[in-house]
C-alpha positions as CSV (number, residue, x, y, z in Angstrom):
1,M,-7.4,32.6,10.8
2,A,-7.7,31.1,14.3
3,T,-4.9,28.8,15.4
4,R,-6.3,25.3,15.7
5,L,-5.2,21.8,16.5
6,W,-6.6,18.6,15.1
7,Q,-8.2,16.4,17.6
8,A,-7.5,12.7,17.8
9,R,-10.9,11.9,16.3
10,S,-9.8,13.9,13.2
11,V,-13.2,15.2,12.5
12,I,-13.0,18.5,14.3
13,V,-10.4,21.2,14.8
14,I,-10.4,23.3,18.0
15,A,-9.1,26.8,18.4
16,Q,-6.0,26.9,20.7
17,E,-7.7,29.0,23.3
18,V,-10.6,26.6,23.5
19,L,-8.4,23.6,23.6
20,D,-6.3,25.0,26.4
21,A,-9.4,25.8,28.4
22,L,-10.8,22.3,28.0
23,E,-7.5,20.6,28.9
24,S,-7.2,22.8,32.1
25,G,-10.8,22.2,33.2
26,R,-11.8,25.8,32.6
27,A,-15.4,26.8,31.7
28,V,-16.2,26.8,27.9
29,V,-19.5,27.8,26.3
30,A,-20.5,26.7,22.8
31,L,-22.3,29.2,20.6
32,E,-24.2,28.3,17.4
33,S,-23.5,29.9,14.0
34,T,-27.0,29.7,12.5
35,I,-28.1,32.7,14.5
36,I,-25.3,34.6,12.7
37,A,-25.9,33.3,9.2
38,H,-29.7,32.9,9.3
39,G,-31.3,34.1,12.5
40,L,-30.9,37.9,12.2
41,P,-30.6,40.5,9.4
42,Y,-27.3,42.1,8.6
43,P,-25.6,44.0,10.2
44,E,-27.3,43.1,13.5
45,N,-26.1,39.5,13.2
46,E,-22.5,40.5,12.9
47,G,-22.7,42.8,15.9
48,L,-24.4,40.1,17.9
49,A,-21.8,37.5,17.1
50,A,-19.1,39.6,18.7
51,R,-21.3,40.6,21.7
52,L,-22.2,37.0,22.5
53,E,-18.5,36.1,22.7
54,E,-17.8,39.2,24.8
55,K,-20.6,38.3,27.2
56,V,-19.3,34.8,27.7
57,R,-15.9,36.2,28.5
58,E,-17.3,38.8,30.8
59,Y,-18.7,36.1,33.0
60,G,-15.5,34.0,33.2
61,A,-15.9,31.4,30.4
62,V,-14.2,30.9,27.0
63,P,-16.6,31.2,24.0
64,A,-16.5,28.6,21.3
65,T,-18.6,29.5,18.3
66,I,-19.0,26.5,16.1
67,A,-19.4,26.1,12.3
68,V,-18.2,24.1,9.3
69,L,-15.6,26.0,7.3
70,A,-13.9,24.6,4.2
71,G,-15.1,21.2,5.1
72,K,-13.7,21.3,8.7
73,A,-15.8,21.3,11.8
74,C,-14.4,24.3,13.7
75,I,-14.7,24.8,17.4
76,G,-13.9,28.4,18.0
77,L,-13.9,31.1,15.3
78,D,-11.9,34.3,14.9
79,A,-13.3,37.7,14.0
80,Q,-12.8,37.3,10.3
81,E,-14.6,34.0,10.2
82,L,-17.5,35.5,12.2
83,E,-17.7,38.4,9.7
84,C,-17.8,36.0,6.8
85,L,-20.7,34.0,8.3
86,A,-22.6,37.2,8.9
87,S,-22.1,38.7,5.4
88,P,-25.3,38.8,3.3
89,E,-23.1,37.5,0.4
90,S,-22.0,34.4,2.2
91,N,-25.0,32.2,1.3
92,V,-24.0,29.7,4.0
93,K,-26.2,26.6,4.3
94,K,-27.6,25.3,7.6
95,A,-26.3,22.1,9.0
96,G,-28.1,20.0,11.6
97,A,-26.5,16.9,13.2
98,S,-27.4,14.7,10.2
99,D,-26.0,17.2,7.7
100,L,-22.6,17.6,9.1
101,C,-20.9,14.7,7.3
102,V,-22.1,15.9,3.9
103,A,-21.0,19.5,4.5
104,M,-17.6,18.2,5.5
105,A,-17.3,15.7,2.7
106,K,-18.0,18.4,0.1
107,G,-15.5,20.7,1.7
108,G,-18.0,23.5,2.1
109,D,-19.2,26.0,4.7
110,A,-22.2,25.5,6.9
111,A,-23.7,27.3,9.9
112,T,-24.6,24.8,12.6
113,T,-28.1,24.6,14.1
114,V,-28.8,23.6,17.7
115,S,-28.5,19.9,16.9
116,G,-25.4,20.4,14.8
117,T,-23.7,22.6,17.4
118,S,-24.7,20.1,20.1
119,A,-23.1,17.2,18.3
120,L,-19.8,18.9,17.7
121,A,-19.7,20.5,21.1
122,A,-20.2,17.1,22.7
123,L,-17.4,15.6,20.5
124,A,-15.1,18.3,21.8
125,G,-16.0,17.7,25.4
126,I,-17.9,21.0,25.9
127,R,-20.8,20.7,28.3
128,F,-22.5,24.1,28.0
129,F,-24.2,25.7,25.0
130,A,-26.0,29.0,24.8
131,T,-28.6,29.7,22.0
132,G,-31.7,31.8,21.4
133,C,-34.3,29.0,21.2
134,I,-34.6,25.3,20.3
135,G,-36.7,23.5,17.8
136,G,-39.5,21.1,18.7
137,V,-42.9,19.8,17.4
138,H,-44.5,21.8,14.7
139,P,-48.3,22.5,14.9
140,G,-50.6,20.0,13.2
141,D,-48.0,17.4,12.5
142,D,-46.7,14.9,15.1
143,F,-44.0,13.7,12.8
144,D,-42.6,17.2,12.1
145,V,-40.2,17.2,15.0
146,S,-36.9,19.0,15.2
147,A,-33.6,17.0,15.5
148,D,-32.8,19.4,18.4
149,L,-34.9,17.3,20.7
150,L,-33.1,14.1,19.9
151,S,-29.7,15.9,20.3
152,L,-30.8,17.1,23.8
153,S,-31.6,13.6,24.8
154,R,-28.4,12.1,23.5
155,E,-25.6,14.6,24.1
156,P,-24.3,15.2,27.7
157,L,-24.6,19.0,27.7
158,A,-26.8,21.7,28.9
159,V,-28.5,24.0,26.4
160,V,-29.5,27.4,27.8
161,S,-32.3,29.0,25.7
162,A,-35.4,31.2,26.1
163,G,-37.5,28.1,25.4
164,P,-38.7,26.5,22.1
165,K,-39.4,28.7,19.1
166,A,-42.6,30.6,19.4
167,I,-43.9,29.1,16.2
168,L,-44.1,25.6,17.7
169,D,-46.7,23.5,19.4
170,L,-45.3,24.1,22.9
171,P,-47.4,21.6,24.9
172,R,-46.4,18.8,22.5
173,T,-42.8,19.9,22.5
174,M,-42.7,19.6,26.2
175,E,-44.3,16.2,26.0
176,A,-41.7,15.1,23.5
177,L,-38.9,16.4,25.8
178,E,-40.4,14.4,28.7
179,S,-40.6,11.2,26.5
180,L,-37.0,11.6,25.6
181,S,-36.0,12.0,29.3
182,V,-34.6,15.5,28.7
183,L,-34.3,17.4,32.0
184,V,-35.9,20.8,31.8
185,L,-34.9,23.4,34.4
186,G,-36.6,26.7,34.7
187,Y,-33.9,29.3,35.6
188,G,-35.5,31.7,38.0
189,T,-38.9,30.8,36.6
190,D,-41.7,28.3,37.2
191,E,-43.1,28.7,33.7
192,L,-41.7,27.8,30.3
193,P,-40.6,30.9,28.5
194,G,-42.3,31.5,25.1
195,F,-39.1,32.8,23.4
196,Y,-40.2,36.4,22.6
197,S,-42.5,36.3,25.7
198,R,-41.6,35.4,29.3
199,E,-44.9,33.4,29.5
200,S,-46.3,30.4,27.7
201,G,-48.9,29.2,30.1
202,I,-46.9,25.9,30.6
203,S,-45.7,25.2,34.2
204,L,-42.3,23.6,34.8
205,E,-41.7,20.9,37.3
206,H,-38.2,22.0,38.2
207,R,-36.8,25.4,39.0
208,V,-33.3,26.5,40.0
209,D,-32.3,30.0,41.1
210,T,-28.5,30.0,41.2
211,P,-25.7,28.8,38.9
212,E,-24.3,26.7,41.8
213,I,-27.6,24.7,42.2
214,A,-27.9,24.2,38.5
215,A,-24.3,23.1,38.3
216,R,-24.8,20.5,41.1
217,A,-27.9,19.1,39.4
218,L,-26.2,18.8,36.1
219,D,-23.0,17.2,37.6
220,M,-25.2,14.7,39.3
221,R,-27.1,14.0,36.1
222,W,-23.9,13.5,33.9
223,N,-21.4,12.0,36.3
224,A,-23.4,10.1,38.9
225,M,-26.5,9.1,36.8
226,E,-24.8,8.9,33.4
227,Q,-27.8,10.6,31.8
228,G,-28.1,12.9,28.8
229,G,-28.7,16.5,28.1
230,A,-30.7,19.2,29.8
231,L,-32.6,22.3,28.7
232,I,-32.1,25.4,30.9
233,A,-35.1,27.6,30.2
234,N,-34.1,31.2,30.8
235,P,-36.8,33.9,30.4
236,E,-35.8,36.9,28.3
237,P,-35.1,40.2,30.2
238,E,-38.3,41.9,31.3
239,D,-37.5,45.2,29.6
240,V,-37.6,43.7,26.1
241,A,-40.1,40.9,26.6
242,L,-43.1,41.1,24.3
243,P,-46.8,40.4,25.3
244,M,-47.8,36.8,24.7
245,A,-51.0,37.7,22.9
246,T,-49.2,40.1,20.6
247,V,-46.6,37.5,19.7
248,A,-49.4,34.9,19.1
249,A,-51.1,37.2,16.6
250,W,-47.8,37.9,14.8
251,I,-47.0,34.2,14.6
252,A,-50.5,33.4,13.1
253,E,-50.0,36.0,10.5
254,A,-46.4,34.8,9.8
255,A,-47.5,31.2,9.5
256,S,-50.3,32.1,7.0
257,A,-47.7,34.1,4.9
258,A,-45.3,31.2,5.0
259,K,-47.9,28.8,3.7
260,R,-48.9,31.2,1.0
261,D,-45.3,31.6,-0.1
262,G,-44.4,27.9,0.2
263,A,-41.7,28.4,2.9
264,T,-41.2,24.9,4.4
265,G,-38.4,22.8,5.9
266,K,-35.2,24.5,6.8
267,A,-36.4,27.7,5.0
268,L,-39.3,28.1,7.3
269,T,-37.6,29.5,10.4
270,P,-35.5,32.1,8.6
271,Y,-38.7,33.1,6.7
272,L,-40.7,33.5,9.9
273,L,-38.0,35.4,11.7
274,Q,-37.7,37.9,8.8
275,F,-41.4,38.3,8.7
276,L,-41.6,38.9,12.5
277,A,-38.7,41.4,12.3
278,K,-40.6,43.4,9.7
279,T,-44.1,43.1,11.3
280,S,-42.8,44.0,14.8
281,G,-41.1,47.1,13.5
282,G,-37.8,45.8,14.8
283,S,-38.9,45.0,18.3
284,A,-38.6,41.2,17.7
285,V,-35.0,41.6,16.6
286,E,-34.2,43.6,19.7
287,T,-35.8,40.9,21.9
288,N,-34.0,38.2,20.0
289,C,-30.6,39.9,20.6
290,A,-31.3,40.6,24.3
291,L,-32.4,37.1,25.1
292,A,-29.4,35.5,23.2
293,L,-27.1,37.7,25.3
294,S,-28.9,36.8,28.5
295,N,-28.6,33.1,27.7
296,A,-24.9,33.5,27.0
297,R,-24.5,35.1,30.4
298,V,-26.4,32.3,32.2
299,A,-24.5,29.6,30.3
300,A,-21.2,31.2,31.3
301,E,-22.2,31.5,35.0
302,I,-23.3,27.9,35.2
303,A,-20.3,26.6,33.3
304,V,-18.0,28.5,35.7
305,A,-19.9,27.1,38.7
306,H,-19.6,23.6,37.2
307,S,-15.9,24.0,36.5
308,N,-15.3,25.1,40.1
309,L,-17.3,22.1,41.4
310,R,-15.3,19.6,39.3
311,R,-12.0,21.1,40.3
312,G,-13.0,21.1,44.0
């Protein structure tokens, strides 16, 4: 098991490597565990978990995959723990920010979602987080809004993703982000990525093209303006991106099947991802893996640039 030290707040334990990096001002990138336990089929999920950590290291930062294990909020997992989360026999539950205390009180295991990972990363002092996509406003229901958006507004960290989930109402999700004063930066793009597609038809107000500019903007936001989080919208690599019209057709089919089968709430996203993986003949899984790795790279590059900026 990974070597960990209890933090003073006593609610999280941090792997020694991550703690050393934080104390010395080195770049650290948080990684969620839901993509391992619920986002991809086995064994692709296990392989991706290791590759995400390798990608963060390759670009100069320390990876910190986050999960609740045996009732402890763990910042930084070892290979055995990642393997356990990926196992089809694990039956690990999902934990958003509001679920963490219950999972910990019961002494159980839980894979952290974007909101859960953001909350724990912020407690540990981590400012950068790479994920595949974020939640948002679901079609047809203004009150069905993911806790990811509130976490983005509240926590002082940057979430690098390929945009909101393709199953969402993207225009209303962007409106919600604006209402919550979440900064959205297009990384090398003027258009919000559509998760599986590079396009969404939604223009972005702000674009940055280098890690250094992104780091300066974020440092100004957090340290000079004392403002909350930011979404770094990073388009998936062109060679694996899927046509927007094709994805839209798959999403419509998947949503109809989910309604038929009664998949709702936290079960909806895993259901839709599994449906898309099957319908796409595996291409959706390939795209999902590629964009997650691309986001890990970008998060590491910006985290290193920010670390260099802070250390002068």
